[in-house]
Residue, then its C-alpha position, 0 to 999 in steps of 0.5 A: m612591442f607591449i600592446l602586441c604582447a598584450i594582444f598575444n596574451v589575450y588571444f591565448v587566454f581566450k583560446f584556453l578558456k574556449n577549449k576548456g568550455t568545450a572540453m567541460s561541455s564534452a565531458a558533461q555530454e559524455k557523462t549524460q550519454v553514459t548515465a541515461n541508462n545507467l541503472e546504478a544511479f537509482w537506489m530501488p526500494f525494498s529490492a536486492n539492489r546489486q542482484f537486480k542490476k546484474k539481471p534486470r527485470m524491466f517493464v516497458s508498458a502495461k495494458d489491462m491484465h499485462y506488463t511488457t517487458d523490455d524484450g517484448r514479452k508479456v507478463l500476466d500481472a497476478t499482483a495488481g502491481l503492488w495491491c493497488c491496479n485494481v482496474g487494470h492497467a491504462h484503463p481508457k476512462v482513467v487515462a482520459a481523466v488524468s490527461k485532461q486534468v493535467q491540461e486544465l489544472d495541474y496543481a492547486p495549493a491545498f492550504q487555505m485553498g481548494h479546487p472542485k475535484v477534490f470536494e467531489l472525490a472526498s464527497r463520494v469516498a464518504t459516501l462509501m465508507p460505512g457508518s459515520l465516517d463522513h470526513v476524508f483527509f487526502t494523502n499521497s500514499g498509504s504511508e502517509s494515510v497511517d501517519t496522518a491517522l495516528k496523528i489525528a487520534l493523538a490530536y483528538h484526544n488532546v482536543r477533548g481534554q485527554a492529553g494523556r492518551t498518547r500510546l498506540i497499539g499496533r500488532e505483530r507482523g502488522y505492516h503500516g507503511v514506512g513512516f515512522g508512526g507507521i514502522s513503530v506501530g508495525g510488527l516487521v522486524n527488518n522494518r524496524k530494526f535499523f531505525g532507532s528507538l521509533l516512537t516511544g509508548v507503542d505496544h503490540l497485540p500478537h498476531t493471529h497466524n497458527l498453522k497448527e490450528n488454521a492450516y488450508s482454511k478456506g476464507i476466514p479461519q474459525w481458531g483465534a478470536h481469543l487472541a483480541d483479548d490480549l488488548e485487555r491485558i495491554v490496558t491493565l498493564h498501562g491503564a486506558d486513560t493513556i492509550a489513544a488508539v489500536i491500529v490493525e489490518p483487516v487482512a495483513g497483506s504485505t506479511g503474507v496474507l494474515l486472515p482474522p479469526k471469526g470474531y476477532l475484529e468484532r472482539l477488538r472493537e468491543i474492547c475499544t469501545k469499552h475503554g474509549l480507544l479509537l479502533i483504526l482499521d488499515e484498509v490501504i490493501t483491503g479497500f476498493g472491492r478487493v475482499a468482497n462486494t464492499t468498499t472496505a473490509a469493515e463493512y465486510f466483517g461488520v466492524q465499525p471503525d473510528i478511522i479508516t485508512l485507504a491508498k492503493g485502489l483510490t486511484s487504481g495506482t494511476i497517480p499516488m494518492g491516500a486518504v483517511a476517513v474519520d468519523k463525524k465526531i472526531y471531525d466535529a471535536f476539531m471544529q471549536g474555537p474561532e472560525n478562522a483558526i486552522e483546526l488541524f496543523h497537518g497536511y502535505t504539499y500534494s494533499g488532494h493534488p488535482v490530478a490524483a483527484a481527477a484519477g480518483l474520481a474516474t477509478l470510482d466511476v470504473y468501479q461502479q459502471e463495470g461492477l467490479f466490486e460484484r465481480t469480486k464476490e462472483l469470482a471469489p469461489y473460483w479463485e479459492q477453488a484454484l488457489h486450493s488446487l495447489k494443496g499436496l504439491p512439494h514445499i507448500i505447507d498453508l494455503r489461505n484466501i479471502g475475496l480476490i487475495g491468496a497466499i501460498e506458504m511455503e517450507p523454507i529451505p533450511g538455512k536460506p530463509t525466502a530463497r524458495a519463494f523468491e526462485a519461484f518469483l524468478q520462474c514465474f516472470e521467466k514463465g510470463l507471470l508476476i507474483r509477490t513474495t513476502g519471506d517464503i509466501i507467495a502473495l497474489s492479488p490480481p486486477l478486479i478484471i481478471s477472467k477465469q481463463q486468467i485465473d488458471e493460467i495464474f495457478g497452472t503457471l505456479s503448479t508448474v514452477i512449485k513442482g520443479l522447485a528444489 
């Protein structure tokens, strides 16, 4: 009898556990099925999450100048994704290079090891940089490039025996990514105010935007070079021997395409040289043919920085990658002491990733073989004319441009800042056009492969939408 009871109990325990396991398995399967296409799990960056998830705007594929939505519509890309897809989408040479590299070498550690393509890419990028910026440190984004550049600047003065140079100077309305260094030297209030005291010892130059003096400028505005002289005031306030570097965007992109006044960047360079400050140009947006028939805006403006930050166009957005190009004097300052000693205690797991390096090399090939930087120079006048044809439309208070970059500044709706431009964004999307808005400014930066017909399409759609805005 005892044995029968024991067998009976074991049977029911086994059956209970089996049923429970089945129930748990079913629950897990049900959760997987429910959440596979659930929009709630993804916390979207720089997005109105609740609004988006009520009426999503989904891309499922892209080719050349167009995205395809989940309902099969073609959307003309007037923003190169996020300022990055310079050679267009899914370029066959870039796709082939990435596919081959994944099969050949998917990953290699960057600390105390290397692989051929990262050295090849560094050499090729260095040859494209102005002056003696002949060493390249790889990162994974523009944000990492900026924070890397700031750390290199601080460490450079330290290894030269000037450890007191710890201050960093940015600019109002500047955008330098979302790392703590970047938002500290940046000047966009919403990017800063939620995150505490940020880095200490940071000051800011005034921004250069002035509608009264420079509205509807075609290309570089004439007024405002004197604003660079505020750097002298900052130097007098803090002392030159406490300042490590000044960082600015040659063209402030994310804040709404603010162009440097004629002579402004040159004056910054003069003051930095005078006081021994490093000049960092953030070219995450302007790098790789965006402003002219040059790799960098520095070359276009004739200004020689000490450091340039890069990303976006480096791989045309195909694989995340950033870079920091530094002057030979900076690199050489670190190459002291025992040869077996690490010179710079900084880096990332994915620095110089093999697949990113392959994408970068292929992208540089496309720029050269298809003459895309020259194409920017050729199309710039047509782009400028098309943009400024919008002058006189309702709500527009400024139009500005350089290379294949443009901005349409709109008068805000009283009490509803950003609403008018965002409504234009939504309407353009419905009409098959992707634009970008920042505040009440529409920012445009198409892939460099754009045609004149597509330029006409962009501004034709914008004209129709803007005329119908409240």
